[in-house]
N, C-alpha and C positions, 0 to 999 in steps of 0.2 A: 581443454579450455576449462577454466574455473567457473563455477556458477556465480552469476552476479549477485551482488548484495541487494536484498529486498528489504524495504522498510514500509510498513502499513501505518499510516497515520489515520486514526479514526476515533470512534467513541463506542462504548458498550451498547448504547440504545439505538444506534443507526442500523436499519435493515441492510443497506447496501454494504456497510462495513462487515456485517456478519457474513454476507454472501462472498465478499472478497476474502475474508478470513477462511471460510469453509473451502473455497476454490484452491487457495495456496496450500492448505492442509491436504486437500485431496490429490493435489499434484505431488505431494511428498517434499515440498520446498521448505528450506529453513528460511524464516523471516523474523524480523524484529517488529513488534507491534507497539506503538506509542499512542496512548489515550490523550488526546488534546484537551480534554476537560481536566485532566489531573496533571499534566505536565507542561509547565510554562515554556520550557526550552522547545518542546514540539509545536506549540502554538506559534512561537516566534519563527520557527523554521518554515511552517506553513505560510506564514505572512510573507517571508522572503521568496518563496516559491510562487506567490501571487495566487494561492488556492483560495477559492471562495467557499469551499464546503469540503466534506469528507464522503467517502474515503479518498485518500490520495495514496498511491502505491508508487514508491520510487524504486525502480529497477536499475541498478547501476547508477547512471547519471540522468536517466529519463523518468520524468514524473508523469504518472497517469492519473488523470482527474476523474473521479468516479469510478465505478466498477465497469470497466470496459473489457469484457472477456476476450474480444477479438484482438484488441491491441496487446493485452497480456500474452495471449497465445503466441503472438508474433515475437514479443520480447523475451519470454522465458524459455529455458532449455527444455527440450522434450524429455519427459520422464518415462 
């Protein structure tokens, strides 16, 4: 089974975004990171997702609002 596509929407100054980034790196997972302060398309995508803040981690088709380690552990493949 192929690993799901992972996208992290966040900002550089956000502590929870930093935690999410570090978590994904520690798990050895490839992910795309989009800074919503610098990327208008990423801002629009978050608006369509109904997100009210960052980070938002999209795993496959599932969006996780905030850094929710438990939910991410359930969604992501074991490494």
